[in-house]
Residue, then its C-alpha position, 0 to 999 in steps of 0.5 A: m458130644s452133647s453138653n453133657g459130654v455124651l457122644i452121639n451119632h444117628c447117620g453113617a459118617s464119610v471119610v474125607s481129606k483135609e483138602d475136602l473139610q477146606t471146601i465145607d463152609a458153615p451156615e449163616s449165622t442167626k441172632t443166637w446161633f453161630p456156627v464154625r467151619h469144621q476146618d476152623v476147629l480142626t485148625c484150632v486143635e492142630e495149632t495149640l497141639d503144635k504150639s505145645g509140642f505135640q506132633i501129629r503122627k496120624s489124622q483121620l477125618s470124617v463128616s456126615n449128614n450132608n457134611h453138617r457133622f465133623f469128627g476127627v481123630l488126631d494120633i499123637e507121637a506121645p506113647l502111653a505104654e509099649g504100643v500105644t499112644l496118645s489120640v485126641g477126638v474133635r467134633n462139630s456140627n452146623d446144624k444145631t445137633f450138638p456144640i464143638g467138642f474135644c476128648v481125649g484117648n488112645r490108639t494101639f499100634v498092633c491092631d489100630n484100635l482106637a478108645f477114648s476116655s471120659e477123663v477130658v471132654i470139652t463142649k462149648r456151644h455155638t454162641r457168639f463167643g462160642n468159639d472163643r470159649f472153645q479155643e480156650g478150653v482146648a489150650a487149657a486141655i492141652e497144657r494138661l495132657n502130660e498130666y493126663r498122660e500119666v494118668e491114662t499110662q496108669r490106667i492102661l498098666t492096671l489093665q493089663a495087670t488085672a486078671l480076667p477069668d473066663a467067667t468075669a470076662e462073660s459076666v463083663v460082656l453080659r452086662a455090657w449086652e443088657q446095658g445096651i453097649v454090645g448089641t445082639r449082633l456084635l454078642r458072639p463076635l465079642l465072645d470069639e475074639w475073647r476066646k481066640p484073640t486075632f492078635d498074639d498080644f492079646k492072648e493073656r487073659t487081662a482086662w486089657s485083652m477084653l477091651a482089645a477084643f471090644t474095640h477090634i469087633v466095634k472097629s468096623r463101625q468106628r467110620r461110620y458111627p465115630n461118636r456112637t462108638a466112641l461112647d460104647v467104648m468109654q462105657f465098655q471101659s467103665l465096666l472093666s474098671t468096676 
C-alpha cells in the first residue's frame, strides 16, 4: 500500500513461515527513516486481534525483493456470510518503497479465494513514531471490525442477490480489460470460468459468481504478486458495484 492506499508489487514473492520471518532483521535507522522488522509489524496485528477477541484461523506470509518487502494475510474466525470469513492483510517494506500497511477483506472457504476491500486501509510511514502510529491505527481499525463485518456482510449479500446476465458479465470483463485490471492472458480464462464455473457454488448468474470467477483466475498470482493482485480485486469489485 502506498501512502494513498494503493497496493503495488513488482517482484515475485516467496512464501515463508513465522520462524523464517523472525530471522529477518531491519536495516539500520537514519535521521529520518526508521525501518521496522516485518515480525514486529505482524506481531502488532496478531496481538491486537487477540486482545480484541478475534482468533486467527490461518496465516499466509510472503517476502520479496531480498526479504525487504513483506505481505501477510490472516484469516479470522469471524464469518461474514455462509462459507465466507473475515481476513486482514498486513504489509511492510525495509527498502523505502512503501509504508507499513493494514487492510481488510474476506476469504471464501469452498475455493480458498481471497478478496480485499478498500473500506479499511491504514498506512503509516517509517518515521520516528511511525510504528507507534501504526499500532494506534491498527488498534482503532480492529475496534471497528465488528462494524466492518456488518458492512462487508451486506456487500456480499448484495452481490449474491444481484443477477448478472451474460451480456452484462461480458461488459464487466471488457471494462476490466480496458482498465488494465484483467490482462490479455487472463481474458479467456476469466470468460471460461464465468461460463463454466469450477465450483457448483458459483453456478448462479450473479455478481458474486463473477467476483468468484475473477478471484479464482488470479489466485495463482496471489502468492507471487500479493499486493498487485489485492489491488486488482478491489478494482474489479468496484466495477461490479457500479
